[in-house]
N, C-alpha and C positions, 0 to 999 in steps of 0.2 A: 663437331661441337667443341667449343673452347673449354679447356680444363680450367676451372676457377678455384681449384684447391689451393689454399693459401700457403701451404708448407712445402719445403724441400729438405734435402738432407742437411743443409746448412742451418736449418731452423732448430735442429736438435743439438744442443751443446754437450760437450764432454762432461760438464758438471751434472747435467740431468742424467746422463748415462751412468755416471759414477754413483748415483744415489740408489741404483738398483742393486739389491744384495745378491751376492753370489750364492747360488743354490747347489749344494753338493749331496743332497739326499736326506737332510734333516727335516723330518715332518713338521717340526715346530717353526722352521723358517719358511716353509712353503707358502703359508697364507701371505706373508710379507712379500714374497717373490711374486705371487700371483697378482696382488694388488698393484705393485709397482709396474708390472708389465701391462696390466689392463689400462692403467692411466695413460701410459705412453701411447699405446695403440689408439685409444679413444681420442686422444688429442691430435695425433699427427697422421693417422692412416687416411688414405684417399679411398673412400668407399664408392665413389662414382666412377672411378677409373682404376680398375684392378692392375693395369699395367704401369701405373705411375711408379717410377723407381723408388720412391720413398717407402712404399709398402715392403719391398724386398729389403730395404735398408733397416726398417723397423724389426723385421724378422731376424735379421743378422745381429742386431743389437741384443735382442732378447735371448737369442741362442748363446751369445757370448757371455751372458750373465747368468743365464737360466734363473732369472728372477726379474720380473718386470711387468706385472699386470698393469701398473700405473701407466706405463708406456702405451699399452694398448688402449686403455680408456681415454687417454689424452690425445693420441695422434692417429689412431686407426681411422680409415675411411670406410664406413659401413655402407655408404650408398654406392660405392664403386669398389668391389672386391679386387679388381685388377689394378687399382692404384698402386704404383710401386712402393709407396710408403708403407703399405701393409706388409709387403715382403721384407722391407727393411726393418720393421718392428720385430718380425720373427728372428731376423739375424741378430738384432740387438739382444733379444732374450737368450738366444742360444749362446751368445758370447759370454753371458753371465753364468753359465753352467760350469760346474767343476766336478772333478772326481767321477764317482759312479754315475751321477745324474748326467754328466756330459757324455759319457760313453753310451748311456741309455738312449738319449735323444739323438746323438750323432750317428747311431747305427740305423736310424729310421729316416725316411724321406717325409718329414712332417712339414707342411707348408703354411699352417695357420696356428695362431696362438691358442685357439680353442683345442686343437688336436694335441699340442704340447702340454697344455694345462691338464687335459683329461688323462693323458698317460702318466704325468707326474702324480696326480691325485690317486690314480688307481694303484700306482707302484709304491708310493711312500706314505699315504695316509692310512690310518686305521680303518679297516673296511666294515667295522661294526656299525650298526645303525645308531641314531641318537638315543632311541629307547634302550638299546642294549648298554650303551655307555652310561646312561643315566642310572640304570639299574645297578651297574657295577659300582658306580660312585656311591649310591645310597646304601649299598650292602657292605661297604668297607668297615672293618673293625680292627682295633689294635691287635697286633700279633703278640704272642707271649714274650714279655721282656722288652717290647718295643717302647721307646720313649715318645712323648707327645710330638716332638719335632719331626721325627722320622715318619710317624703316622700322618702328620699334616702334609708332609711332602708327597706321600703316596696319594693322598686325596687331591693335592694340587696337580699332580701328574695326570690323573684321570680327568680332572676338571678341564685342564688345558686341551686334552684330546677331544672332549665333549664340545668345548667352545669352538675349536677349529672345525669340527664336523658341522656344527650348527651354522657357522658363518659361511661355509661352502654350499650348504643345502637350503638355507632359509632366505626368504625375501627380506629386503632391507627393513621393511616396516615392522617385522616381527623380531628382529635381532635384539633391540633394547630390552624387550620384555623377557625373552628367553635368556638373555645374558644375566638379568637380575634373578630369574627363577633358578638357574643352574648354580649361580654363586651362593644363593641362599641355601640350596640343597646341600652344597658342599660344606657350608658352615654348620648346618644342623647335623650333618653326618659326623663331623669332627667333634662337636659338643656331645652328641649322643655316645660316640665311641669312648670319649674320655670319662663320661659318667659311668658307663658300664665297666670300664677298666678299673675305675676307682672303687666300685662296689666289690669287685673280685679281690682287690687287694685289702 
């Protein structure tokens, strides 16, 4: 059977590769890394022919950046797992890794973006559930002597963790509603905390 996959290694420009952020273990950067790699794989991977060299090339790119979900989404071939482009996507992602994250992935024989993504999420993301993070957010109160700005930053930090967790675990159709819900909860927590703090003073 003739391979009709339209992409080869030359289809992926250095400009596209350079848009993948380098991931070194910062949980706040992980969602960006995952999105970039997913797009790359989705676009270029050959899913009908797993042996297509472009698959291996994609893997190489991803590994080199350890950041590149967009690569996967854009180039991966899901109809043919053996398409070389899939392996190539993984290489790209690995190439974007740095520091501790690079050592973590480099010490394991991971062949797919899914495996890399799962290990990164398990290692670097807060493992609490959405409900636990939401409860933590809503229970925040100003500490003794804490100014409004610092209190707001603490709320923002937990909100960012919650939004990251939600984006990883929630279907796309529910993300907008949850995003609004959680941001409103953060705002109400901040206002309530300032009111109580004002009464104590």
